[in-house]
N, C-alpha and C positions, 0 to 999 in steps of 0.2 A: 643288407644293411647292416652296420655293426652297431655291436652291443656297448653300451654305455659302461657295463659294469657285469663281474665275472662271479658276483655273490649277493646274496640276500640282504636287502637293507635290516628286515629283522633278525639280521644275525649279531647287530651291531647297536641298534633304538630299537625301545619296544615300548607303547604306551599298555600298563596291566592297571586293571580296574580290579578293585576287589572290595568288599565288606567286611567291617572291625568287628572281633569278637569279643573284646575284651579282657581275653584271657594269651598266652603265645598263642601264634599266628604264623605258618609259614607259608607265605605268597609263593607259587609256584604258578609256570606259565608264562614268563618274561620270554623264555627262550636261551639263555645265556648268564652265564654269570657277571651281575652289571661291575663296576668299576663308580658312578655315579648314579643315585635316585634320590629325584625331588618328588615328592609327595605332597598333597592337596586334599584336605575334606572337604569332599562338594556342597554338602549338606549344611554346613555351619558357620560362622565367624574365624577360624580356626586359619595358623598365620599355615605358609608355603615349610614347607621344613628338607631342608639340602642336606645328603649323606656321602660320603666318599669314600672310597678302600684307602686312599692316600694317608686321609688324616686318618682314619681309622672306624669303624663302624657305628660307634655310639657319639662321633663328635657330632653334635649338630649345627646347623646355621639356619637363620632364616632370611630367605629372598625378599621379602616384604618389607625387612624393619633395618635397622644399626646396630641391632646386637652383636655382640663377640660371638666369639664361638664356644657354645656350652658341652655339657658331658650329660647323656639324657642314659643311666643303664638297661632303661626298661623300653628302648623308643626302637631306634634298628640296631639288630643285633648282630644279626653277622650279614657277609654276602654268600647266598649257593647260586650252585650249577646251575640250579636254574629260576632263581627270585634272591629271597631275599625273608629272612624270619625277624618280626615284632614282636617286641615286650608286651608289657601292657598300657604304657604312656597312650594318655588317653587322645594325645594329637595326632598322634595319629591309627590307634585301634580303639576307638568307641563302636557304638554299633552303627555306624554312619556310613554311608557309603565315600569312598575313596578312590583318587587318580594317582597312578604313579607314572613318573615319564623315568627312563632306563637307558645308560649308555655305557656301551662297554669300551675298554682302552684295554690293559693290561701290560705293555714292556715295562719294566722296572726300572733295569740298568742300560747302561750304557753309552747316555750323553755327556758331556763335554764341552766347556767354551764360554759357560754364564759366567759373571763379573758377580753376578748375585750368590748366595749358599744355597745349592739346592738341595734340601731335606730329604725328600723322597718328591716319586712322579711316579706317573702312569700314563702313557701314551700308546696311543695304535697309527700307524702309519694310513693301514687301510681304510678306515675310517675317517682321521682325519680328527684326530680329537688327544690333547693333551691337558694333565692334570699336574699342578705344578706347587708345591708349598715350598716357599723362598722364605729365607730369612736376606734381609736388606745388610750388608754391612759394607756397599761400594758409595763414597762420597761423587761419583759423577760416574757418568755412561753405565747405567745399571739395565739389565741386559740378562734376558733369558732365552738359551740356546734349545729352543723345542724341538728339535728333533723330529720335525713332523715334514721335513723336507718340500712343503707347501707354504706359503705364506696364509698363516688366519686372518680372517675375517670379523672376527667375533669373538671377543674376551671377558669374563668376567672375572672382573678380581675383588675380594674381602681381605681387613685386615683382623685377622684370628682374634687377637688379643684387646682391641680396643672396640669403642660405638666409635664408625664410622659407615660415612655412607657404602655402597656396593659402587665402582666404578664401571664401567663399558665401553667399550671400543669397538666399531663397529666401521667396516670399510665403507660402506654408504652413507654414514653421519652428515659427509660435504657432497650433498649431490651436484652441486654448479663447476666445482674442482676437486675430484677425488685424491689428491695431490694433500691436498690441504687436512683429508679425515683424521690424521694424526694428532690436528690440534684442537679437537673437539674430544668430549666424555659425555656417556650419558648415565643416570643412574638409576640403577635395576631397581630400585626401594622408593621411588618416586616416580609421578606424573609429568616431572617435569621435563621441557624440551633441552636439549643438547646445551652444553657451556664450551668456552672455548678455556681453555686452559694448560698450558705448557706445562706445569708440575704433574699433569697427568701420565702422559704419554710421551712427553719430551718432543711437541711435537714432529714424531718420528712414525711414518708407515713399518707394519710389521714387514718383515721378509720372508723368502725361504728358510731363512738361515734362524735369525733374533724375532724376539717382542724386546720391545725397551719400553722403561718403566719410568717414570720422574720420579720426583723425591716428594712428593704428597705423599701425606697419612693415608688413603685411600690405599696407595697401589707401591708406599715406599716408605721411608725411615729410618734412620739408622737403627739397628736392633729388633726391628720390627717382622713379625713372622706373620706371614700372607699365604691367602692361596686364590689362585689364578687356574680358569677355567678357558682352553681354547679349542677353538674349532677351525677347521681349516675345508674349502670346501672338496668335496671329490662330486666329480660329473656323475650323478646319475644318483647318488645319495642325500647327499645335504647343499644347501644352496643358503648364502647370505648375501642378501644386494636390499634394494629399495623400487620405491615408485611416488609417483604424485595421483594426488588422488582426484579426482571428478566431479565429485560433489552428486554423484546420482546413483539412483540404487540399481541402474544397470553400469556397475562400477570398473575399474580398471582389470585387465588380466594381468596375470603376473607368471611369465613363461620359467620352469624351474629345471625343468627335463625330465621330471620323474611326479607320481602322482600321491602329493604329500603323506604322511599318518599324522606331522605335526606342523602346525605351523605356530610362533610367535611374534605380534609384530605390535609397533609403538612407533607414533609420530615424532620425530624428529627435529622438523624444524616445521611451525604454521602458528596459528594461533587459538588453537585449542591444548587442553592440559589432557592430551589422551593418555591412559597407562598400558601399562606392556600385555595385550590381549594373548590368551593361551587357548588354542582349538587343538584340536585331535580328532584321528578315525575311530576312535571306541567308544566315546561316549555320543550318547543319542540324541538327535534332534529331541528337542521338548515339543515340535509342533507332531511329530508321529511318530517318536519313539523308537522311530529306524537311523541308524548309523549311513542313511543317502542324504545327498541333498538336499532343502538349502543346511548349512550345518548353524545350526542358531544359539549351542550351548559354548559360556565361553566363564574362564577362569585368567581373574587380574593376577601377575605374578608379583606387583608391588602392593595390593591388599590384602586385607584377610575376609576378602568379602566370599560368598558363598556364590558356587553354580548360578550363574544368571540367562537370561535368553534375549538376544537383539543381535544386532552389527553383524548379519547375517554372510557366511564365506561360503564360496565351493570348490570342495577338493575335485579338480579334475585329473583327466590321466598326464598331463603335462605342466600343470603348475594349479594355482588357483585364482578364482575371482571373487571379487568385494561385492558383493548383493546387499550393503548396506551405502547412505548418502549422509550418515552422520561422521562428523568431525572429529570423530576420535579418531575413525579410520578409515576415511574417505573424504576429506574436509577438499575442496577444491582450492588445489594449488598446492598443498599441501605436500609437506615430503614425510614417506615413512621408511622405516627400515623392518628388515624382518630376519627371523631361522627357519630354516624347514628344515625337513627330516623326509626323507620317503618309506613311502610303503612300499613301494614297486618303482624301477628307474620304465622309466617310457619305453624302451628296448634293454631288453634285459640279457642275459647269457645265451637264452635260446635264439634272437632276434624276434621274437612275439611282441607286438607292443602290448602294453597295455592299455587297460580300458576305464573310462573313468566309472566313478562309485554309483 
């Protein structure tokens, strides 16, 4: 039996839980030096906060709001060899329990071919992640030459200097005709369903070379500076797909080819205003305090809400399964998109299949 991948997913993605101290706090145990870190207070109605090494450690963004980039000198102060160091900023370091999701990129030179101005970037072709800070100076044909070698299937883009929505691209946002996926966008900071607007992704699919963005302010605009997080699928490590709900507590099974460590899902087409549900393998199920199935604890990427319990999901050896009939995650006939990262590939370099948790 062939191996899917010859590396450990935990070398490139890691969920790290921590408890704040209110004073300078070095968070270790991530397993690598992250290039992107997304943090949320699990206990309180505090914002999600996103940092990356491309913009600089103390530059914060709020995924759940339209706010422009801000500088917090006592927030995330540095990316370290096995984690990150926090200052005294209360949104990240009060006495509550927190979750951080961390991704590794790394390569910062060698890209060419973009028609926008790439001010800084970090990419990793092994894990399929790219982080690009760019300025739009092109009147037409705005292209980011991403350097990943595989077409990204999920993008998150934010204007750094203005109060604008987050614009997301997802390859499965148009399930009835995938060739039209570039026609649509969906907002990260709201629970709204998809919208059709050529000003976002120029009605163009990503490909193995380029990301095409439009002229509208959330993704472009003359002289505007933006950040783009791009994710390309890597067999056995990451998967970005969709599913149709069945409205039943015995919900659909979604094959990913790995045991998930993290799943974020969102209704894209349907009658419910479902938010961006975030699950991982480190936060315990509130029903029994374990990290075994069923996973009931979720956070919503588009709100400040604290961790809640409902909308159950199982993490299995080769995918995940919905265990709730609620329309936000499993409405009958409704279409959903998701992003998933692996804990273990179904088959790793030792050719031994993983087991369900």
